[in-house]
C-alpha positions in Angstrom: 68.0 36.3 3.0 67.7 39.9 3.7 67.8 39.2 7.3 70.9 37.1 6.9 72.6 40.0 5.0 71.7 42.3 7.8 73.3 40.2 10.4 76.4 39.4 8.4 76.8 42.8 6.7 80.2 43.7 8.2 81.6 40.3 6.8 80.0 40.9 3.4 81.3 44.4 2.9 84.5 43.4 1.3 82.6 41.4 -1.2 80.4 44.4 -2.0 83.6 46.4 -2.7 84.7 43.6 -5.1 81.2 43.5 -6.6 81.2 47.3 -7.2 84.6 47.2 -8.9 83.2 44.6 -11.4 80.0 46.6 -12.0 82.2 49.8 -12.5 84.4 48.1 -15.0 81.4 46.6 -16.8 79.6 50.2 -17.1 82.9 51.8 -18.1 83.2 49.5 -21.1 79.6 50.3 -22.1 80.3 54.1 -21.6 83.3 54.1 -23.7 81.8 52.0 -26.4 84.0 49.1 -26.0 81.1 46.9 -25.3 78.4 47.5 -28.0 74.9 49.1 -27.1 72.3 48.9 -29.8 69.8 51.7 -30.5 66.6 51.0 -32.5 64.6 53.4 -34.5 61.6 51.5 -33.0 60.5 53.0 -29.7 62.1 50.9 -27.0 60.9 51.5 -23.4 62.9 50.0 -20.6 61.5 49.5 -17.2 63.8 48.2 -14.4 65.5 48.9 -11.1 68.8 48.9 -9.2 67.3 47.1 -6.2 67.0 43.5 -6.0 63.4 42.3 -6.4 60.1 43.7 -5.2 60.0 47.3 -6.7 56.8 46.7 -8.6 58.0 46.0 -12.2 55.1 43.9 -13.3 52.3 46.3 -12.1 54.1 49.1 -13.9 54.5 47.1 -17.2 50.8 46.3 -17.0 50.1 50.0 -16.4 52.1 50.8 -19.6 50.3 48.0 -21.6 46.8 49.4 -20.5 47.9 52.9 -21.5 49.4 52.3 -24.8 47.5 49.2 -26.2 44.7 51.1 -27.6 46.8 53.5 -29.7 49.8 51.4 -30.6 50.8 47.9 -31.5 53.2 47.0 -28.7 55.0 43.8 -27.4 56.7 43.0 -24.2 60.2 41.4 -24.0 61.4 39.8 -20.8 64.4 37.5 -20.1 61.9 35.0 -18.6 63.6 34.7 -15.1 63.9 31.1 -13.8 62.4 29.7 -17.1 64.0 26.2 -18.1 64.0 27.1 -21.8 66.9 28.9 -23.6 65.8 30.2 -27.0 63.4 33.0 -28.1 59.7 32.1 -27.2 56.5 33.9 -27.6 54.1 33.1 -24.7 50.6 31.9 -25.1 47.8 31.6 -22.7 48.6 27.8 -22.6 52.3 28.4 -21.9 54.0 26.7 -18.8 55.8 28.8 -16.1 58.8 26.6 -16.7 58.8 27.6 -20.4 58.4 31.4 -20.2 58.6 32.4 -16.3 55.8 33.5 -14.0 55.8 37.1 -14.8 55.7 36.8 -18.5 53.0 34.2 -18.2 51.0 36.5 -15.8 51.2 39.3 -18.4 50.0 37.0 -21.2 47.1 35.8 -19.2 46.0 39.3 -18.4 46.7 40.6 -21.9 46.0 37.6 -24.2 46.2 39.9 -27.4 49.5 41.6 -26.5 52.7 39.6 -27.7 54.8 38.7 -24.8 58.3 37.2 -25.6 61.2 35.9 -23.6 64.8 36.1 -24.8 67.9 36.6 -22.7 69.6 38.4 -25.6 67.4 41.5 -25.8 69.0 42.8 -29.0 68.1 39.5 -30.6 64.7 39.5 -29.0 63.7 43.0 -30.4 64.9 42.0 -33.9 62.8 38.9 -33.8 59.8 40.7 -32.6 60.1 43.3 -35.4 60.3 40.4 -37.9 57.5 38.5 -36.4 54.8 41.4 -35.7 53.7 43.4 -38.6 53.8 47.2 -38.0 55.0 46.8 -34.5 55.1 50.4 -32.9 56.9 49.9 -29.6 58.6 47.3 -27.4 58.6 47.4 -23.5 61.7 45.8 -22.0 60.9 44.3 -18.6 63.7 44.4 -16.0 66.3 45.7 -18.4 68.0 48.6 -16.6 71.2 46.6 -16.2 70.9 45.1 -19.8 73.0 47.7 -21.5 73.4 45.9 -24.8 70.3 47.8 -25.7 70.2 51.5 -25.4 66.6 52.3 -24.8 64.9 55.4 -26.2 63.2 55.9 -22.8 64.5 54.4 -19.7 62.2 54.2 -16.5 63.8 53.4 -13.2 61.6 52.2 -10.3 62.6 53.0 -6.7 60.9 51.5 -3.8 59.6 54.1 -1.3 59.8 51.5 1.4 63.4 50.5 0.6 64.9 53.7 -0.7 68.2 53.3 -2.5 69.8 56.0 -0.6 69.6 53.9 2.7 71.1 50.9 0.9 74.4 49.5 -0.3 75.7 47.1 -2.9 75.2 43.3 -3.0 75.8 41.2 -1.2 75.9 43.2 1.9 73.0 45.3 0.6 70.2 45.0 -2.0 71.7 47.3 -4.8 72.6 45.8 -8.1 74.8 48.8 -8.8 75.6 52.1 -7.2 72.7 54.6 -6.9 74.6 57.2 -8.9 74.1 55.0 -12.0 70.4 56.0 -11.7 71.4 59.0 -13.9 71.0 56.7 -17.0 67.3 56.7 -16.5 65.1 59.3 -18.1 62.3 58.9 -15.6 62.3 57.9 -11.9 59.1 56.4 -10.5 59.0 56.1 -6.8 56.7 53.1 -6.1 54.7 51.6 -3.2 54.2 55.1 -1.7 51.5 55.7 1.1 48.1 56.8 -0.3 48.7 60.3 1.2 52.2 61.7 0.7 52.6 65.4 1.4 54.4 67.9 -1.0 57.0 68.2 1.8 57.6 64.5 2.1 57.8 64.2 -1.7 60.4 67.0 -1.8 62.4 65.5 1.0 62.4 62.0 -0.8 63.5 63.7 -4.1 66.2 65.8 -2.3 67.7 62.6 -0.9 67.3 60.7 -4.3 69.3 63.5 -5.9 67.9 63.2 -9.6 69.7 65.0 -12.4 68.1 68.2 -13.7 66.9 66.4 -16.9 65.2 63.5 -14.9 61.5 63.7 -14.1 60.4 62.0 -10.8 56.9 60.6 -10.3 55.2 58.8 -7.3 52.8 55.8 -7.5 51.0 53.6 -5.0 49.4 50.3 -5.1 45.6 49.8 -5.4 44.2 46.3 -4.7 41.2 44.9 -6.3 38.6 42.4 -4.9 40.1 38.9 -4.4 39.6 36.6 -7.4 39.6 32.7 -7.2 42.9 31.3 -8.3 41.1 28.3 -9.8 38.2 28.7 -12.3 35.0 26.9 -11.9 33.7 24.1 -14.2 32.4 26.8 -16.5 35.8 28.6 -16.7 34.7 31.5 -14.5 37.0 32.7 -11.7 34.8 33.7 -8.8 35.3 37.1 -7.2 34.2 38.6 -3.9 34.2 42.1 -2.2 37.1 42.3 0.2 34.6 42.9 3.0 33.3 39.3 2.5 36.7 38.0 3.9 36.3 40.3 7.0 32.8 38.9 8.1 32.6 37.6 11.7 33.4 34.0 11.9 35.7 34.2 8.7 39.5 33.8 8.8 42.4 34.4 6.3 45.8 32.8 5.7 48.3 34.7 3.6 50.7 32.7 1.4 53.4 34.5 -0.6 56.3 33.9 -2.7 57.5 37.4 -3.7 60.5 39.5 -2.9 58.6 42.1 -0.7 55.2 41.2 0.7 55.3 44.0 3.2 53.1 46.5 1.3 50.5 43.7 0.7 50.8 42.9 4.6 50.2 46.4 5.5 47.2 46.7 3.3 45.6 43.6 4.8 46.3 44.8 8.4 43.9 47.7 7.7 41.2 45.5 6.1 41.3 41.9 6.7 43.0 40.2 9.8 45.5 37.6 8.8 45.4 34.5 11.2 48.2 32.6 9.7 51.0 33.5 7.3 53.5 31.4 5.2 56.1 33.1 3.1 58.3 31.6 0.4 61.3 33.0 -1.6 60.6 35.1 -4.7 59.8 33.2 -7.8 59.2 30.2 -5.8 58.0 27.0 -7.6 55.4 25.4 -5.4 55.8 21.6 -5.0 53.8 18.8 -3.3 55.5 19.3 0.1 54.7 23.1 0.0 51.0 22.3 -0.5 51.1 19.7 2.4 52.6 22.4 4.7 50.0 24.9 3.6 47.2 22.6 4.1 48.5 21.5 7.6 48.8 25.1 8.7 45.4 26.0 7.3 43.8 23.2 9.3 44.9 24.8 12.4 42.8 27.8 11.9 39.5 27.6 13.7 36.8 29.7 11.9 33.4 29.1 10.2 34.7 30.0 6.8 38.5 30.0 6.0 40.3 31.4 2.9 43.8 31.5 1.6 44.9 34.9 0.0 47.9 35.2 -2.3 49.3 37.4 -4.9 48.6 37.3 -8.6 52.2 36.3 -9.4 51.9 33.4 -6.9 48.5 32.5 -8.3 50.0 31.8 -11.8 52.6 29.4 -10.2 50.1 27.8 -7.9 47.7 27.1 -10.7 50.4 26.1 -13.0 51.9 23.5 -10.7 48.6 21.3 -10.8 49.4 20.0 -7.4 46.7 21.8 -5.2 44.0 19.3 -4.2 40.3 20.0 -4.6 39.9 21.3 -1.2 42.7 23.9 -1.4 41.4 24.9 -4.9 38.1 26.0 -3.3 39.7 28.5 -0.8 42.5 29.9 -2.8 42.1 33.6 -3.9 44.5 36.2 -5.1 44.6 40.0 -4.8 44.9 41.8 -8.1 46.9 45.0 -7.9 47.2 48.0 -10.0 49.3 51.3 -9.7 48.0 54.7 -9.5 49.9 58.0 -9.7 49.8 60.3 -6.8 48.4 63.8 -7.0 48.6 65.1 -10.5 51.5 63.0 -11.7 49.7 60.8 -14.3 49.0 63.5 -16.9 52.6 64.8 -17.3 53.9 61.2 -17.2 51.6 60.2 -20.1 52.5 63.4 -22.0 56.2 62.6 -21.7 55.7 59.0 -22.8 53.7 59.9 -25.8 55.9 62.7 -26.7 58.9 60.1 -27.0 56.9 57.6 -29.1 55.7 60.3 -31.6 59.1 61.9 -31.8 60.4 58.4 -32.9 58.0 58.5 -35.8 55.6 55.8 -34.6 
């Protein structure tokens, strides 16, 4: 889709202008108070973007959960993208992707003690969470930068280092949901998917092109991949894990299967550590069906190696496992790469200080 937009960009530009006008009118209605925007006494932390897909929202939500869960009773609220249900729903470890969406289910499986809810109407969702969860301290809104019916107490905007907003334009010719000047609504900007070694000069140059306001803090994070984990647990309920070097042994081969918006950071990581012999890419949030697994199996069979494995992402693993369509042979070779975010240089301490200051100032 991105390639199509690049080729047909001149033809799509008039539609981007029209889209920009609609977005501008909508934001003006919120800015003037004509459309209502609710602010809660309860700390509400929004995390989102202005770029379509692939800025790293889920790993950053996971970071916030790990950071806050020991000190506060928190909950996560998502719209549940591509779910087939409509009403408010609390996810459980036995939920189906069709009921809550792949990312909320991924969060619930990783943090079973944390309430993860889905509700398109975020105002309604926060109200239900405060009613259902005793002494709730904070709510994390997933992918809510454009959901202006809630005015979060702290808004975190994610900007992809590999797809900078200052080099992009509005949909449908580009990838921006709204003009980059609207990033001024954020309290914090996190530049994601950075190289491991980013010089102070490179940071300063990126920030100067980003043009944050004087009140906005800018932080930089990178991805750190863990050891591959089996997508399917064994008969004892254990998910096997191997060091990454196991997949690099002479005679071994790897196939990469992804269904995410931007697999490039993962591919770059694997280029440095594990040679990929075959690759199959699906659209973001792709629901794997029987034909997909047949295609994967057919491509996998063409690889000549002593031991062969299929690597995928954690988000894909949720959908692949949930489909129930992978046969016994594929189940044995499917592994996912867990990912976490790490702050560059000395950025983590001031970020944590700013986050906790907001929550404490709210009286929680």
